[in-house]
C-alpha positions as CSV (number, residue, x, y, z in Angstrom):
1,M,-144.4,-107.4,79.1
2,E,-144.5,-108.3,75.4
3,E,-141.4,-108.8,73.3
4,G,-141.2,-106.5,70.4
5,T,-143.6,-104.0,72.0
6,D,-142.1,-103.4,75.4
7,Y,-138.6,-104.7,74.8
8,Y,-136.2,-106.3,72.3
9,F,-132.8,-108.0,72.5
10,N,-129.9,-106.2,70.9
11,T,-127.1,-107.8,69.0
12,E,-125.2,-108.4,72.2
13,G,-128.2,-110.3,73.6
14,L,-129.1,-107.5,76.1
15,M,-132.7,-106.6,76.8
16,V,-133.6,-103.1,75.7
17,F,-136.8,-101.4,76.8
18,T,-138.8,-99.4,74.2
19,A,-140.3,-96.0,74.5
20,A,-143.7,-97.6,74.7
21,Y,-142.6,-99.5,77.8
22,H,-141.2,-96.4,79.5
23,L,-144.5,-94.5,78.7
24,K,-146.5,-97.4,80.3
25,R,-144.3,-97.2,83.3
26,G,-145.1,-93.5,83.5
27,Y,-141.9,-91.9,84.8
28,C,-138.3,-91.3,83.9
29,C,-135.7,-93.4,85.9
30,K,-132.9,-90.9,84.9
31,N,-130.6,-93.8,83.7
32,K,-130.2,-92.3,80.2
33,C,-132.1,-95.1,78.5
34,K,-131.6,-95.6,74.8
35,H,-135.4,-95.0,74.0
36,C,-136.2,-92.5,76.8
37,P,-139.4,-90.7,75.7
38,W,-138.4,-87.8,78.0
39,N,-135.0,-87.5,76.3
40,Y,-133.2,-87.6,79.7
41,G,-129.4,-87.2,79.1
42,K,-129.7,-86.6,75.4
43,N,-127.8,-83.8,73.7
44,K,-130.2,-81.0,73.0
45,N,-128.2,-79.5,70.2
46,T,-128.6,-82.2,67.6
47,A,-131.6,-83.9,66.1
48,A,-133.0,-86.8,68.3
49,G,-130.0,-86.3,70.6
50,L,-127.6,-88.1,68.4
51,K,-124.0,-86.9,68.2
52,K,-122.5,-86.2,64.8
Protein backbone atom coordinates (compact mmCIF):
# COMPACT_ATOMS: atom_id res chain seq x y z
CA MET A 1 0.00 0.00 0.00
CA GLU A 2 1.16 3.48 -0.83
CA GLU A 3 0.25 6.57 1.20
CA GLY A 4 -1.52 9.16 -0.93
CA THR A 5 -2.58 6.59 -3.51
CA ASP A 6 -4.22 3.86 -1.44
CA TYR A 7 -4.87 5.74 1.78
CA TYR A 8 -4.38 9.02 3.63
CA PHE A 9 -4.71 10.22 7.22
CA ASN A 10 -7.60 12.55 8.02
CA THR A 11 -7.49 15.48 10.46
CA GLU A 12 -8.27 13.14 13.36
CA GLY A 13 -5.30 10.95 12.44
CA LEU A 14 -7.40 8.07 11.14
CA MET A 15 -6.39 6.10 8.03
CA VAL A 16 -8.90 6.54 5.19
CA PHE A 17 -8.81 4.22 2.17
CA THR A 18 -9.19 5.79 -1.27
CA ALA A 19 -11.42 4.63 -4.12
CA ALA A 20 -8.25 3.43 -5.88
CA TYR A 21 -7.52 1.09 -2.97
CA HIS A 22 -11.07 -0.29 -2.98
CA LEU A 23 -10.92 -0.91 -6.73
CA LYS A 24 -7.59 -2.75 -6.34
CA ARG A 25 -9.20 -4.90 -3.63
CA GLY A 26 -11.94 -5.70 -6.11
CA TYR A 27 -15.09 -5.93 -4.00
CA CYS A 28 -17.36 -3.92 -1.73
CA CYS A 29 -17.08 -4.69 2.00
CA LYS A 30 -20.50 -3.05 2.66
CA ASN A 31 -19.14 -0.85 5.48
CA LYS A 32 -20.27 2.43 3.87
CA CYS A 33 -16.70 3.57 3.26
CA LYS A 34 -16.19 7.27 2.57
CA HIS A 35 -14.66 6.68 -0.89
CA CYS A 36 -16.63 3.58 -1.94
CA PRO A 37 -16.47 3.34 -5.74
CA TRP A 38 -19.64 1.21 -5.65
CA ASN A 39 -21.53 3.93 -3.69
CA TYR A 40 -22.71 1.44 -1.08
CA GLY A 41 -24.87 3.19 1.51
CA LYS A 42 -24.86 6.53 -0.31
CA ASN A 43 -28.06 8.53 -0.77
CA LYS A 44 -29.15 8.02 -4.39
CA ASN A 45 -31.24 11.23 -4.52
CA THR A 46 -28.38 13.74 -4.33
CA ALA A 47 -25.23 14.29 -6.36
CA ALA A 48 -22.32 12.09 -5.20
CA GLY A 49 -24.48 10.83 -2.31
CA LEU A 50 -23.93 13.96 -0.24
CA LYS A 51 -26.80 15.22 1.88
CA LYS A 52 -27.79 18.85 1.57
